[in-house]
C-alpha positions in Angstrom: 94.5 126.6 91.9 95.8 128.1 94.8 97.0 125.6 97.8 95.1 125.6 101.2 97.8 127.2 103.2 98.0 130.1 100.1 94.4 130.5 101.0 94.8 130.6 104.5 97.7 132.9 104.3 96.0 135.2 102.0 92.9 135.0 104.6 95.3 136.2 107.6 97.4 138.9 105.7 93.9 140.4 104.6 91.8 140.4 107.7 91.3 143.3 109.6 89.4 144.6 112.6 87.3 146.8 110.9 86.0 144.2 108.9 84.9 142.1 111.8 80.9 142.2 112.3 80.0 143.2 115.9 78.9 139.8 117.2 82.8 138.3 115.9 84.0 140.7 118.4 81.7 139.8 120.8 82.7 136.1 120.4 86.1 137.0 120.6 85.7 139.0 123.9 83.7 135.9 125.2 86.9 133.5 124.5 89.5 135.8 125.8 87.3 136.7 128.9 86.8 132.7 129.5 90.8 132.1 128.8 92.2 134.9 131.2 89.6 133.1 134.1 91.2 130.3 133.6 94.8 131.3 133.6 94.1 133.2 136.6 92.6 130.3 138.1 95.6 128.0 136.9 98.1 130.7 138.2 97.4 129.8 141.6 96.7 125.9 141.2 99.4 123.1 142.1 99.7 122.7 138.5 100.6 126.5 137.8 103.1 126.4 140.7 104.6 123.4 139.0 105.0 125.5 135.8 106.4 128.3 137.5 108.8 125.6 139.1 110.1 124.7 135.7 110.7 127.8 134.2 112.3 129.3 137.4 114.9 126.5 137.0 115.4 126.5 133.1 114.0 129.8 131.7 116.9 131.4 129.6 118.3 134.7 130.8 117.2 137.5 128.7 117.1 141.1 128.8 114.2 142.7 130.5 113.2 143.9 127.0 112.7 140.7 125.9 110.3 139.4 128.7 106.9 139.2 129.1 104.4 139.1 132.2 102.4 136.3 132.9 99.4 136.2 134.9 100.4 137.2 138.6 102.2 139.7 137.4 105.7 138.0 137.0 108.1 138.7 134.2 109.7 135.9 132.2 111.6 135.4 129.0 108.8 135.3 126.0 109.0 131.5 125.4 109.1 130.6 129.0 105.8 133.2 129.9 104.0 131.2 127.0 104.5 127.9 128.6 103.4 129.0 131.8 100.3 130.6 130.5 99.4 127.8 128.2 99.7 125.5 131.3 97.9 127.9 133.2 95.0 128.1 131.1 94.5 123.9 130.7 94.7 123.4 134.7 90.9 123.9 135.4 89.6 121.9 132.6 87.3 124.7 132.2 88.7 126.2 128.9 86.8 126.4 125.8 86.3 124.1 123.0 84.9 123.3 119.5 82.8 120.6 118.8 83.5 119.8 115.2 87.1 120.7 115.5 87.9 119.3 118.6 90.3 120.1 121.4 90.5 123.5 123.2 91.8 126.5 120.6 91.4 129.2 123.6 93.8 127.6 125.7 96.6 128.0 122.8 95.3 131.1 121.0 94.7 133.3 123.8 97.9 133.1 125.9 100.1 132.8 122.9 98.5 136.3 121.8 98.7 137.6 125.2 101.8 137.0 126.0 103.8 138.0 122.2 101.6 140.9 121.9 103.6 142.2 124.8 106.6 141.9 122.3 104.9 144.0 119.6 103.1 146.2 121.9 99.8 145.4 120.3 96.7 147.1 120.8 93.5 145.3 121.9 92.3 145.1 118.4 95.6 144.0 117.0 95.4 141.2 119.5 91.6 140.7 119.3 91.9 140.5 115.3 95.1 137.8 115.4 92.9 135.6 117.9 89.8 135.7 115.4 92.5 134.7 112.7 93.8 131.7 114.6 90.1 130.6 115.6 88.8 130.5 111.8 92.3 128.3 110.9 91.5 126.1 114.1 87.5 125.6 113.8 88.2 124.6 110.3 91.3 122.6 110.1 90.2 120.8 113.0 86.9 119.6 111.1 88.5 118.6 108.3 90.5 115.4 110.4 88.0 115.3 113.2 85.9 113.5 114.6 88.0 110.0 113.6 91.6 111.6 114.5 90.7 112.6 118.0 88.0 109.4 118.7 89.8 106.5 116.7 93.4 107.5 116.2 93.9 109.2 119.5 95.4 112.7 118.5 94.7 115.6 120.6 93.4 118.6 118.7 94.5 120.9 120.9 98.3 120.1 120.0 97.6 119.1 116.4 95.6 121.6 115.1 96.4 124.2 117.6 99.9 124.5 116.1 98.7 125.5 112.7 96.2 127.8 114.3 98.5 129.5 116.5 101.0 130.0 113.8 98.3 131.9 112.1 97.7 133.9 115.3 101.1 134.7 115.8 101.8 135.4 112.1 98.8 138.1 112.1 100.6 139.6 115.3 104.0 140.1 113.7 102.6 141.3 110.7 104.3 138.7 108.1 104.2 139.3 104.4 101.9 136.5 103.1 104.7 134.5 101.3 106.3 134.3 105.1 102.7 133.3 106.6 102.7 130.8 104.0 105.9 129.4 105.0 105.4 129.5 108.8 102.4 127.7 108.3 103.8 125.0 106.0 106.4 124.3 108.4 104.0 124.1 111.4 101.6 121.6 109.5 104.4 119.2 109.4 105.7 119.2 112.6 102.4 119.5 114.7 101.8 116.9 117.3 99.8 115.6 120.4 98.5 112.7 121.6 95.6 111.7 124.3 97.1 108.6 125.7 97.4 110.7 129.2 93.5 109.9 129.1 94.2 106.5 130.1 96.7 106.8 133.1 95.7 110.2 134.3 99.2 111.5 133.7 100.0 115.3 132.7 100.1 115.4 129.0 96.8 117.1 129.1 98.0 120.3 130.4 101.3 120.4 128.3 99.7 119.7 124.9 99.0 123.4 123.8 102.4 124.4 125.2 104.2 122.1 122.2 101.6 123.7 120.0 102.5 127.7 121.0 106.5 126.2 120.8 106.0 125.0 117.0 104.1 127.9 116.2 106.7 130.2 117.0 109.0 128.2 115.4 107.5 128.4 112.9 107.0 131.8 112.5 110.7 132.3 113.3 111.9 130.1 110.6 109.9 131.5 108.0 111.1 135.0 109.4 114.8 133.7 108.6 114.0 132.5 105.2 113.1 128.8 105.5 110.4 127.5 103.4 107.2 125.5 104.1 105.6 122.8 102.0 103.0 124.9 100.3 100.4 121.3 100.2 101.4 120.6 103.6 97.8 120.5 104.2 96.1 118.6 101.6 98.7 116.8 99.9 99.1 112.9 99.5 101.7 113.1 102.6 100.2 116.1 104.0 98.3 116.9 107.2 94.7 116.1 106.6 95.2 112.5 105.3 98.0 111.9 108.0 95.6 112.7 111.1 92.3 111.4 110.1 90.6 108.1 109.0 88.1 110.1 107.4 89.8 113.0 106.0 87.3 116.3 104.9 89.2 118.5 103.3 86.6 120.4 101.8 85.8 121.5 105.2 89.4 123.2 105.8 88.1 125.9 103.5 84.5 126.2 104.1 83.0 130.0 104.2 86.6 131.0 104.9 86.4 135.2 104.9 82.4 134.9 104.9 81.4 132.5 107.9 83.3 133.5 111.1 83.0 130.2 113.1 84.5 131.4 116.7 80.8 131.8 117.0 80.3 128.0 117.1 83.0 128.0 120.2 81.7 126.1 123.0 82.1 127.4 126.8 82.4 124.8 129.7 80.9 125.2 133.3 82.0 121.5 134.5 85.8 120.9 135.2 85.9 117.9 133.5 86.2 116.5 130.1 83.7 118.0 127.5 82.6 114.3 126.5 81.2 113.7 129.9 79.2 117.3 130.0 75.9 115.8 128.6 76.0 113.0 130.9 76.6 115.8 133.6 73.8 118.1 132.3 71.0 115.0 132.0 72.0 114.1 135.7 71.6 117.4 137.5 68.8 118.2 135.7 67.3 115.2 136.9 68.6 115.6 140.6 67.1 118.8 140.7 64.0 118.4 139.2 63.3 115.1 141.1 64.9 115.7 144.3 67.3 112.9 144.1 70.2 113.1 146.4 73.1 110.8 146.3 71.9 108.5 149.3 68.4 108.0 147.3 70.2 106.3 144.2 70.2 102.5 143.9 71.9 102.8 140.8 72.3 105.3 137.7 72.3 104.1 134.2 74.4 105.7 131.8 73.3 104.6 128.0 75.6 105.5 125.6 78.4 104.7 123.0 81.7 102.8 123.4 83.4 106.2 122.6 81.6 107.5 126.0 82.4 104.1 127.7 86.3 104.0 126.9 87.0 106.3 129.7 85.2 104.2 132.5 87.1 104.1 135.5 85.2 104.0 138.8 87.7 104.7 141.3 90.6 107.4 139.4 93.9 108.1 141.8 95.0 111.0 139.9 93.4 114.6 139.3 93.2 114.1 135.5 92.1 110.7 135.9 89.1 112.3 137.8 88.4 114.8 135.0 88.2 111.8 132.5 86.1 109.4 134.6 82.3 109.2 133.6 81.5 107.2 136.9 83.7 109.6 139.0 82.2 112.8 137.5 78.9 111.6 137.7 79.0 110.7 141.4 80.8 114.0 142.4 78.0 115.9 140.4 75.4 114.0 142.2 76.7 114.5 145.7 77.9 118.0 145.3 75.3 119.4 142.8 78.0 120.6 140.7 81.9 120.2 139.3 82.4 123.8 139.4 86.6 123.8 139.7 88.8 120.6 139.5 89.4 121.4 143.5 85.7 119.7 143.6 87.1 116.4 141.9 90.1 116.5 143.7 88.8 116.8 147.0 86.6 113.8 146.4 89.6 111.4 145.5 89.7 108.6 147.8 86.4 109.7 150.1 84.4 106.4 150.3 81.1 107.9 149.6 82.0 108.9 146.2 83.8 105.9 145.0 80.8 103.8 146.4 78.4 106.1 144.3 80.7 105.9 141.5 80.4 101.9 142.1 76.7 102.5 141.2 77.2 103.8 138.1 76.5 101.5 135.4 77.6 101.7 131.4 75.2 100.4 128.9 76.3 100.4 125.1 73.4 101.3 123.4 73.5 100.3 120.0 70.6 103.0 118.9 72.4 105.8 120.8 75.7 104.7 118.6 73.8 104.5 115.5 72.3 108.2 116.4 76.3 109.6 116.9 77.1 108.0 113.4 74.1 109.9 111.8 75.0 113.0 113.9 78.8 112.9 114.6 79.4 116.1 116.4 77.1 114.6 119.2 79.8 112.4 120.3 78.8 112.6 123.9 75.3 111.8 123.6 73.7 109.8 126.5 70.5 108.7 128.0 70.6 108.8 132.0 68.4 106.7 134.0 68.5 107.0 137.7 67.0 104.1 139.6 66.3 105.0 143.3 65.7 102.9 146.6 61.9 103.5 146.7 61.7 102.3 143.4 61.5 105.5 141.2 63.2 105.4 137.6 63.9 108.9 136.1 65.5 109.3 133.1 66.8 112.1 130.6 68.1 111.9 127.0 71.0 114.6 126.4 72.5 114.6 123.0 74.8 118.0 123.3 75.7 119.5 126.4 75.0 123.1 127.4 77.3 125.8 126.2 77.1 125.1 122.7 76.0 127.8 120.2 72.8 126.1 119.9 72.4 126.9 123.6 75.1 129.4 124.9 76.1 130.9 127.7 75.4 134.7 127.9 78.1 136.9 129.1 76.5 137.2 132.5 77.0 133.8 133.1 80.6 133.6 131.6 81.4 136.6 134.3 80.0 134.6 137.0 82.3 131.9 136.1 85.5 134.4 135.8 84.6 135.5 139.3 84.3 132.3 140.5 87.6 131.0 139.0 89.2 134.3 140.2 87.9 133.4 143.9 91.0 133.1 146.4 93.1 135.0 144.1 94.5 138.4 144.2 92.4 139.1 141.0 89.0 139.0 143.2 88.9 142.2 144.5 88.7 143.8 141.0 86.9 141.2 138.9 84.3 143.8 137.8 86.6 146.2 136.6 88.6 143.2 135.0 85.5 141.9 133.3 84.4 145.5 132.3 87.6 146.0 130.4 87.8 142.9 128.7 84.2 143.6 127.6 85.9 146.5 125.6 88.8 144.6 125.0 89.4 146.6 121.5 89.4 149.6 123.1 92.6 148.6 125.2 95.9 150.3 124.4 97.8 147.4 126.3 96.1 144.3 127.3 99.1 143.2 129.2 97.4 145.1 132.3 94.9 142.1 132.2 97.6 139.9 133.6 98.6 142.2 136.7 96.6 141.6 139.6 97.4 145.0 141.5 96.4 147.0 138.1 93.8 149.7 138.8 
C-alpha cells in the first residue's frame, strides 16, 4: 500500500489547472485576494519595515536574474523576498485560516508561490494550481493532528503543517518529478516546527512562524532536486509527523477525499485583526452592541461564558501589539468602544488608553462546563462563547456564538473581501488602483505574469 507521502506526491504531480472546478478556482482567487491585501498592508506597517531592515542588512548579493519583486516593488534575492512577503502577510492578523487544520495557510502558500513563481516565470494558472495543491495538503494534514496539536501541545500549524504544504506548492511550481516530490515532502515533514509560546508574552514569533515554514520547504525542495532522500513514512510512521505533533492523531483525515473533494473551499476569512479564537466572542458582542444600542459607557459588566481554551489568553491589560491581538478582554473592550477591529492599528492605538483598560477590566470570564462539553462534542467550534452584557440601567443582553462569521457555513462574498482589500490598502501607493487590482485578481488565471500585482505603480 502506498504511503501518505506517495499519495500526496501522486496528487501533486497529476494536478492540472484544467481539472479544477470553477468554484475551486474562485476559492483560490479569494485566498489570493485576501493574502495580497494583507501583504500590502504589512509592507507599510512597522513590522513590515522591520522585515525590510533585516533583509537589507543580511540579504545575499545575488545577480538581478536571481531576484524577485516584493510588495512595494523592491527586488531582493528569492529567499529574502519570501521572508519579507511572509512577514508582511501576517502583520495585520487578518490572514485566512482553516478551523480543522488550524493556523494560517495563506500567509505561507501565497507569498511562496508569488515570490518563487517569478523564478519560474509562472503564469497565473500555474501559480493558482500550485496554491491549490498546497491548500489541499495543508487542510488534510493539519486536520490529522489538530485540534490537540495546537490547543494542548502548543504547536503552531502555520509553521508545522505549513512547511509540508508549502513544499507541495513549490514542488508543483518547480515541476518536480514524483520521486523528487516524495523526497521533498519526506524531508520537510522531518524538520517542520513552530510553537505558540509567543501568545503568552506578546513577542513576535507569530509573524515569523510562516517564514520558517517557507524556508524549510525551499530547502526540502532543493535537497530533493540535489538527490537527497526523505523518509517515505515520515507522516504516518511510528516516529513520524502525525504521532509526534498530536495527542489524538487522526491519520485517516490526512487523505480524506484527496483529489475528489477540494477543501480549499473550507477556508475562513477574517474581519477582525485579532486571534481567530476571539472572533466568535467579538461577533456576539458587536451583535448585542448594535441590536440593543449599547455603548461602552453603558456597560456594567461583560461576561464571557466559555472554555479554558479561550480563557487561557486572559490578559486585560496587554502591553504589546501581539499581546493585544491575543487578549480576549482587550479585544472585546476595543470592539465595544470602536464598533470594529478593522486593523491592528485600532488595537495598538488603544494600548495604554485608560478608557479601554477600564472597560477591559469589566470583562469577566466564566468557565462554563456546558460549553466545554459542547466543544468536546464539536471540537472544531473551539472558540464558542456565550456573551452576556449587563448594563448600568439594569438591562441584560445575551448571545450564543459557536462559530465566527467568515467560515464556509457563513462565508464572506467577493464584494466583502474586496472591501476588506481596499481597507487594507488605504494610505498606501496601491490605493489609487485598488479597483483594477481586484479585477485582475478575480481573473488571476488569465494573467501571464502575476508579479505585476506586487508593483504599486503598475497600470
